N, C-alpha and C positions, 0 to 999 in steps of 0.2 A: 504493500500500500504506500502511496506517495505521501510526502510530508509537505509542510509549509515551505521548507527549504527547496524542495524539488520544483514547486510552482514559482517561487521567487527567482530561482536559478534560470528557469525557462524565460521568465520575464526579463532578466538581465541580458539574455541573448537578443531578445526582440527589441528591447528598449534600454540600451546600456546606460546605467545610472551615471557614469562619469561624463556622459554627454549632456546631462542636465545643466541648465543655466546656473551660474554661481549662486544666485539668490534662492534657488529652488531647494525644496526639501522632500524629494520623493523617496521611496523605499519602504521597508518594513517599519511601521510606526509602533505597533503593539503586537504581542503574540509570541508564542514559543516556536523557535525556528524549526525544531525537529518534531513538533506535534503532527499527528496524522491529519491529512487533508483529504476529505472525500468530496466536498462541495465548496465551490467558491462563487460568490455573488459579485457581479460587476455593476458599477454605478459611476456616474460623473462625480457625485459628492457622497460623503459620509454624513448623513443627517440622522437624527433620532429615529425618523420613520424608516430609513434604510436599515439601520441597526435592528430595529424591531422586526423587520422582514427577515433579516438574517437569522435572528434568534429563533423566530417562529418556524423557519424553514430548515433549522439545524445545519446552517452553513458554518464552516470552519474558518472562512476567510472572506473578507470584503476587499475587492480590488477596485480602487477608485482612481479616477483621473486626477482630481484635485487632492493634494496632500491634506490630511486632516489637521495637521499642525503646521501653520505657515504664517509668516508675518509677525504680528505683535503678540501672539499667544504666549503668555508667560505665567498664567495662574490656572491650575488645573484641579482645584478643589471640587468636591462633589456638589458644591453649591453653584458652580459655574456651568454654563451650557456645555462647553467643550469637556470639562472635567467629568460631568455626569455621563456623557456619552462614552468617554474613554473608560471610565470605571465600569460601566455596564458591559462594554466589550470585553474587558479583562475578566470580569466575573463570569461571563458566559462563554469564555474560551473562543471568542471570535477575533481572529487576527486582523489587523488593518495594514494594507499595503497600497502604495500609489505609484503610478507612472505618469509624470506630468510633462515638463518640457522635454524630457528624454523620449516621450511618446509623441510629442508634437512634430519632431524633426525628421522622423524616419519614413521610408517608403511604407505605405499602408498605415501610416500614423494618422494623427487626428486631422491635420490640415489636408493630407493626401486623400484621406477617405472623403472629406467634404468636397474636394475638387472633383473626384471621380463620381460622386453622387450627383454633382451638377453637370456631368457629361463633358468636362474639359478634356482636351486632347493632349496627352503626354505632359501632364503637369510637372513643372520643375520648381525647386525651392526659390522663393522670392528673395530670401536672404541666405545665401549658401554658406556652409561651414567649410573653410578652406581645407583642401585635401581630402574631402569626402563627397559623397552624393547626397548628404543630409543637409537640412537647413529649415529655417522657419518660414511658414507661409507657403503659398504656391502661386505660380503664374502660368497661364496657358491660354490657348485659343479655343473659342467655341467652334463646334463643327460647322455651324452656320451663323452668321451675324444676325442679331435681332435687336429690336428696340429695347431701351432701358425698361420700359413698362412691361414688355413681354418677358424679359429676363428676370425682373423682380417677381413676376407671377410664377415663373419657373422655379426660382429659388424657394419661394413660399411652398410650392408643392413638394419639394425635395426634402424638407425638414419637418419635424413634428410641429403641430400648431401650438402656439403659446399666446398668452394674453397680450404680450407686447407686439405680436405680429412682425411684419417686415417694414422697416422705415427706409425711405429712399430720398436721397438728395440728388437732384439733377433733372435735366430735360427729359420727360417721358419718351420723346421721339428720338433721343440720341441713339445712334447706332453703336452697339456693343459687339466687339470682336475679341479683344484681349481682356481677360479677367484676372485680377489678382485677388487673393484672399488670405485670411488667417483665421482659422477656427479659434474661438475664444477672443480675448481682448488683444486686438492687433493694432491699436492706434499708434503705437510706436513705430510701425512699419509703413506709415502713410507716405513718407518721402520716397521710400524704395518703390512703392507702387507707382507713384507719379514718374519717378526717374526711369522706370522700366517700361514706360509707355502704356500702362494699363488704362483702359477706358473706364473701368469701374473697380472699386475695391470693396470686397465683401468681408465684414468682420462683425465684432460685437462690442458693446459698451462704449461707443463713441460719445464723447462729451461735446457740448455745444461749441466751445472755442476750438477744440481739436478739429472738428468737422468743418466749421466755417473757414478756419485758417487754411486747411488743406485745399479746399475748393478755390480760395483766393490765390494760393500759390500756383495752382495749375492754370488758373485764368491769366495770371501774369506771364505765364509761359506760352500763352496762346492756345491752351489745351482745353478740351471739354473733358471733364473728369467727374464721375459720379460716385456716390457712396451708397452702399446698402448695409444697414445695421440690422442684424438678426440676433435672436436669443442666444446668449452664451451657452446655456444648457443644450438647446436644440442643435447648435452647431457641433458640439462635442459628443453628444449622445450617439451620433451615427457611427462613431468609432467603436463603440462597445461590442457590437456583434462581430465585427472583424477581429477585435482583440480576443474575444471568447473563442472564436474558431481557431485562431493561431495557438492559443494556449491549450486547447483541447487536442490539437495535433501533436503538441510537444509533450503533454502529460495526459495521455488518453484515459487513465483510470480515475481522473478527477472530473467531476461534473461541473461545468462552467455555465452559469445562468445569468442572463442580463436582467437586472431589475426593471420592472415595468412602472416603477414609481417616478413621477416627474419631480425633479428637484429644482426646476425653475422657480424662483421666489415669487413671481408675479401671478396673481390669481385672476384678475379681470382688469379691463381698461374701460374708461368712460371717455367718450369722444365729444359729447355735447353736454 
């Protein structure tokens, strides 16, 4: 029978941890390395609901895209939200593992899966890592040009529906041929998208000034440049099925299941 170690070792081959961004904290966060692993649950996030699903389903491991502990987390008492989830995971022998930016950059990784879901032809990294075929984001051509409005509708059909929907900045009749994207928060790659000649950049979590400044920079260069802002969760959730299949091939005696829980934080939108 396979162990947590066997699963995480397979994950290291698929998504090498040393390739994660310096600020990132992927890997095994909680759990006994050599504990038996019969079932693993995949999710974008580790929330209390996802943990409850894992406990109820007798899962030994949660594999998330987002690291459970990242950023400013420094207090993990049972009275804190993070602490309560972590304590419950430990008490119920549910290990926590994540593959984050190291899963963003690889072939069949998070951005690559989004690019292929949108039908982009032979997507390449938008920001390549020197000496490798890996990199952040993707850029590629559509098989046939279409208007921005039609492309935005296409994007909406390719991802799970969410309250935030799909937000678009640009002329709806603009012709779209070259698409750049970054699954998740890709605002830091806007200049690369513009410099690589993309007609549109698809990503998540774009802020007001970030978006408007990028459009103005492109306009100053005499370029038509559009933005499509999609749900962070919906963009990354597409990868989970691919990841589960890869892990199942590497560790066939472990059952890998993708959680059907939506961890997008928004529940509804009001337009009027």
